Structure formats: C-alpha cells, structure tokens
C-alpha positions in Angstrom: 71.9 123.2 136.9 70.8 125.2 133.9 69.9 128.8 134.3 66.2 129.7 134.0 65.5 131.5 130.7 64.2 135.1 130.7 60.5 135.5 129.9 60.3 137.9 126.9 57.1 139.3 125.4 57.2 140.9 121.9 54.3 143.2 121.1 54.4 143.2 117.3 55.5 140.7 114.5 59.2 141.1 113.8 61.2 139.8 110.9 61.4 136.0 111.0 65.1 135.8 111.6 64.8 138.0 114.6 61.8 136.0 116.0 63.7 132.8 115.5 66.8 133.9 117.4 64.7 135.3 120.3 63.0 131.9 120.5 66.4 130.2 120.7 67.8 132.4 123.5 64.8 133.1 125.6 61.3 131.9 126.7 59.6 134.3 124.2 56.0 135.0 123.6 55.4 136.2 119.9 52.4 137.7 118.3 50.2 135.6 116.1 49.1 138.6 114.0 50.5 142.1 113.5 47.8 144.3 115.1 49.0 146.4 118.0 48.3 145.2 121.5 45.5 146.8 123.4 46.2 148.6 126.6 44.8 145.7 128.6 47.1 143.3 126.6 50.1 145.5 127.2 49.4 145.6 130.9 49.1 141.8 131.1 52.2 141.3 129.1 54.2 143.7 131.4 52.9 141.7 134.5 54.0 138.3 133.1 57.4 139.1 131.5 60.9 139.8 132.6 61.5 141.8 129.4 59.1 143.6 127.2 59.9 144.3 123.5 57.6 147.1 122.4 57.5 149.3 119.4 56.6 153.0 118.6 53.0 151.9 118.4 52.9 151.0 122.1 52.2 153.8 124.6 54.1 152.6 127.8 53.0 155.4 130.2 53.5 155.9 133.9 50.3 154.0 135.0 51.2 151.0 132.9 54.7 150.8 134.3 53.5 151.4 137.9 51.0 148.4 137.5 53.6 146.1 136.0 54.6 144.6 139.3 58.0 143.4 140.4 58.8 140.9 137.6 59.5 143.5 134.7 63.1 144.4 134.6 63.8 145.6 131.1 61.9 147.4 128.3 63.9 146.6 125.3 62.5 149.0 122.7 62.4 147.9 119.0 63.3 151.3 117.6 65.5 154.3 118.3 62.9 156.7 119.5 61.6 156.3 123.1 59.1 159.1 123.4 56.3 156.6 123.7 58.0 155.2 126.9 57.9 157.0 130.4 61.6 156.4 130.9 61.7 158.5 134.1 59.0 156.4 135.7 60.7 153.3 134.5 63.9 154.3 136.2 62.1 155.0 139.4 60.6 151.6 139.4 63.9 149.9 138.7 63.0 149.0 135.1 65.8 149.6 132.6 65.0 150.9 129.1 67.0 150.3 125.9 66.7 151.2 122.3 68.3 150.5 118.9 70.2 153.7 117.8 72.3 154.1 114.7 71.2 151.3 112.5 68.5 153.2 110.7 70.6 156.3 109.9 71.2 155.6 106.2 67.7 154.3 105.5 66.0 157.3 107.0 68.4 159.8 105.2 67.7 157.9 101.9 64.0 158.4 102.5 64.5 162.1 103.4 66.2 162.6 100.1 63.5 160.6 98.3 60.9 163.0 99.7 62.8 166.0 98.7 63.1 164.8 95.2 59.4 163.6 95.0 58.1 166.9 96.2 60.3 169.3 94.2 60.0 167.2 91.0 56.3 166.6 91.4 56.6 162.8 91.1 53.2 161.8 92.6 51.4 164.1 90.3 53.3 162.5 87.3 52.4 159.0 88.6 48.8 160.0 89.0 48.7 161.1 85.3 50.1 157.8 84.2 47.9 155.7 86.3 44.8 157.5 85.2 45.5 156.7 81.5 45.2 160.4 80.6 48.7 161.1 79.5 48.7 162.9 76.1 52.6 162.6 75.8 55.5 164.9 76.5 54.9 168.7 76.6 57.4 171.4 77.2 55.5 173.0 80.1 54.0 169.8 81.7 54.5 169.1 85.3 57.5 171.3 85.7 59.2 171.1 89.0 62.5 172.5 90.2 66.0 171.2 90.4 67.5 170.6 93.8 71.1 171.5 92.9 72.0 174.9 94.2 69.0 175.1 96.6 69.5 175.8 100.3 68.7 173.0 102.6 68.0 173.8 106.2 68.3 170.7 108.5 66.6 170.9 111.8 68.5 168.5 114.0 72.0 167.6 113.1 72.4 164.2 114.8 73.3 161.0 113.0 70.5 161.2 110.5 70.8 165.0 110.0 74.5 164.5 109.2 73.7 161.6 106.8 71.1 163.8 105.0 73.7 166.6 104.7 76.2 164.3 103.0 73.6 163.1 100.5 72.3 166.7 99.9 75.9 167.8 99.1 76.1 165.0 96.5 73.1 166.5 94.9 74.7 170.0 94.9 72.6 171.5 97.6 73.9 174.1 100.1 73.6 172.7 103.6 72.6 174.8 106.6 71.5 173.6 110.0 70.1 174.4 113.4 71.0 172.2 116.3 70.8 172.2 120.1 74.6 172.2 120.1 76.9 173.4 117.3 78.9 170.6 115.7 82.6 170.4 116.1 84.6 172.6 113.7 86.0 169.6 111.8 82.6 167.9 111.4 81.0 171.1 110.2 83.8 171.6 107.7 83.6 168.1 106.3 79.8 168.6 105.8 80.3 172.1 104.3 77.5 173.1 106.6 76.6 176.5 107.8 75.2 176.8 111.4 72.4 179.1 112.4 71.9 179.8 116.1 68.5 181.3 115.3 66.0 178.8 113.9 63.8 181.7 112.8 66.5 183.3 110.7 67.4 179.9 109.1 63.8 179.0 108.3 63.2 182.2 106.5 66.0 181.8 104.2 65.8 178.1 103.1 64.4 176.5 100.0 63.9 173.2 101.7 63.5 172.4 105.4 64.2 168.9 106.6 63.0 167.9 110.1 65.4 165.4 111.7 65.1 166.1 115.4 63.5 163.9 118.1 60.2 164.6 119.7 60.8 166.0 123.2 58.8 168.5 125.2 61.1 171.3 123.9 60.6 170.2 120.1 56.8 169.8 120.3 55.4 172.0 117.6 58.9 173.5 117.0 57.6 174.2 113.5 54.5 176.0 114.7 52.2 178.3 112.7 54.3 181.4 113.4 57.6 179.6 112.3 55.9 177.9 109.3 54.8 181.4 108.3 58.5 182.5 108.0 59.1 180.0 105.3 59.4 181.3 101.7 56.4 180.7 99.6 58.2 178.6 97.2 59.9 176.5 99.9 59.1 172.9 100.9 59.3 171.0 104.1 60.0 167.3 104.7 59.7 165.3 107.9 61.0 161.8 108.5 61.5 162.3 112.3 58.5 162.8 114.5 55.2 164.2 113.5 54.7 166.2 116.7 57.5 168.6 115.7 55.2 170.2 113.1 51.8 171.8 113.8 50.0 169.6 111.3 46.8 171.7 111.1 48.8 174.9 110.5 50.9 173.1 107.8 47.7 172.0 106.1 46.3 175.5 106.1 49.4 176.9 104.5 49.7 174.3 101.9 46.1 174.8 100.9 46.6 178.6 100.6 50.0 178.3 98.9 51.9 180.0 101.6 54.1 176.9 101.5 54.8 175.3 98.2 55.0 171.6 99.1 55.6 169.0 101.9 56.8 165.5 102.1 55.7 163.6 105.2 56.5 160.2 106.6 55.3 160.9 110.1 52.2 162.5 111.5 51.3 164.5 114.5 48.5 162.1 115.7 49.9 158.8 114.3 47.4 157.2 112.0 44.9 160.0 112.4 45.9 162.3 109.5 44.2 165.6 108.8 41.8 164.5 106.0 42.4 167.8 104.2 46.1 166.9 103.9 45.2 163.9 101.9 43.4 166.0 99.3 46.3 168.1 98.4 48.4 167.5 95.3 51.4 169.4 96.5 52.0 166.9 99.4 53.7 163.5 99.4 52.4 161.3 102.1 54.2 158.0 103.2 53.1 155.5 105.8 56.1 155.8 108.2 58.4 154.0 105.7 61.7 155.7 106.7 63.2 152.6 108.4 61.3 150.0 106.1 64.2 148.1 104.7 64.7 144.4 105.5 68.4 145.1 106.4 67.4 147.9 108.9 64.7 145.9 110.6 66.9 142.9 111.1 69.7 145.1 112.4 67.1 146.7 114.9 66.3 143.1 116.0 70.0 142.3 116.5 70.4 145.4 118.8 67.4 144.2 120.8 68.9 140.8 121.1 72.2 142.2 122.3 70.6 144.5 124.9 68.6 141.6 126.4 71.5 139.1 126.3 73.8 141.6 128.0 71.2 142.2 130.7 70.6 138.5 131.1 74.4 138.2 131.6 74.3 140.6 134.5 75.6 143.7 132.7 74.1 147.1 131.6 72.6 146.9 128.2 74.8 148.8 125.7 72.0 150.9 124.5 70.4 151.8 127.8 68.4 155.0 127.8 68.3 157.2 130.9 66.2 160.5 131.4 69.3 162.7 131.2 69.7 161.6 127.6 66.3 162.9 126.5 
C-alpha cells in the first residue's frame, strides 16, 4: 500500500524548477499569482497543510500557530532568516521549523560590495545624469567619489556573509575590521586579516564604511540607533543587506539629510515596503528592493534546501536545517 503524500502549501511563487519538484514529491498547493497571502489565507493554509512553506513576507506569529490545529507539523521556511516566525511557540505546539542557511552567502556578499562601490563612487547620480540626457561630457571635477582601496571597513556581524564580505573587501584593498557576538578563531581571523573590536562604539567611530551583516533579534533591534549613528565619521557610509530593523531608519534619514553621514546603501528597510519617503529623495542614498539573494542560482538552491528538509521530515528524520529557539 502506497504511503499517503504530505500536504504542502507554498505561500509565494517559487522558481519553476522548485515548484515542479515539489509537485512530484508531495500533494502541493501552489500560488496562482505572486501576491503575499492575507492573514486569513495564511490561517486557512496552516489548518489544511502538513507542511507550510512561507517566505519572509509572511508573519507567522503565535496566534496563527496556535490556531493552526493538529495537522501542521513543519514550517519549512524558504529563506535563511526566521525572525518572521515565532519559533518558540511553534516548538511548544510540536511544530518543527526549518530554514535554508548558507546558499545565499556569496550572492548577498556580492551585493554588499556592489552597494559599497555604488555609494562611494556615486553611480546612481551618474546614471541619473545619463538618463536625463543632460550630460555635457567628461569634466575633471564632475561626480567625484572616493576609492575603496585603503579604506577601513567595519563589519557588524561576522557570520558566513560577514566573512564573505571580508574576503571580497580584502581583494579591493580595504582594511577589514569587525564586531561580533563572539570573536572568531585565531586562524579564521588571521586568514581574513581582520581586526576584532570588542566595543562596537569604538569601531563605528573609526570606520570609513560600515556593513551591517547581523540577523535581526531582540538584541540587535536598532543596534545602529541615533546615538551610535552619531558616532560615525561625517565622511563615512553605511550599507545594509541584512535586516532593516538593525538600523533606526528615521535617525539615519535625518543624518543623511544634514550631512552627518555621507551616504548609505540599503537593500532592506525597517518597515518592509514602507520606506521613509524622505529617504527616497536623497541623492547620497542607493536604495534596492531587497535584491541581495536575487540570483536564479541562489533561489533554486534555496528551494532544494526546502525540498531536502521536507523529504527528510517525511522519511521520519529531523530536518537537517531545523531551527530551535536556542539558536536565535
């Protein structure tokens, strides 16, 4: 007698190859369009499925998990970050949570370097001149930025992505500094030629570029608050490809407007799609629509991780990328 297939609900459109493989292995419900599910749709999906495959746009909080009923057994997140999922409540209810770590490291690190270069070399301003049709030709003093070689880069969060950023920054001739919850092992630190700072305040005040690469947790919310942003040098820039909540966006906007911080490159925002409108008006800011992981290769590899987690669970084993509260 054949085994009954798991019921899997996917909350957003995924790459075709991933959706096809999910359909082959499980009784899967896919999205017809790519709009986020409403809260009511999420609740209904969690009541009808054995496995939910959400994304960062889905807020899976305690009330939703509590109302899910007895059928839901696994939340196989399509993404590495799980701050949108109440992992503790899920664990209390006997629902496992998994994620997709590691596969987006290089893509996000590439985007971090792209933002550093875009801000320091004023690329969006140059593009705007060309697109307006008002370019009068080369001039010795036009749109002068600064070179990144020799600059001090302060990395906030030295996990997989932070270390990948460090390797790229060294290739560009930058001096690498970092602050992390735990200091790296001596051999890792030496290989990266990175200087550790126990005090985030002291590091921030001395850097030319700050790169935010730490996750969003209660302890990192507004880690770069108004006071700490105020410690940055006036000619320094900050980039964020991690989580928007780590930076006080209103304070950053004020300081960019007054010139207390020279520039910023942002791929994530404190309130998701709701971006401070004054931030959009600034010429010294590069804004991207959360593109850090937006490569076909990366998104397919994320899907493969989801598949492995669900299939391993279906076979009666612990998902290899299970997330527990102690990890957060």
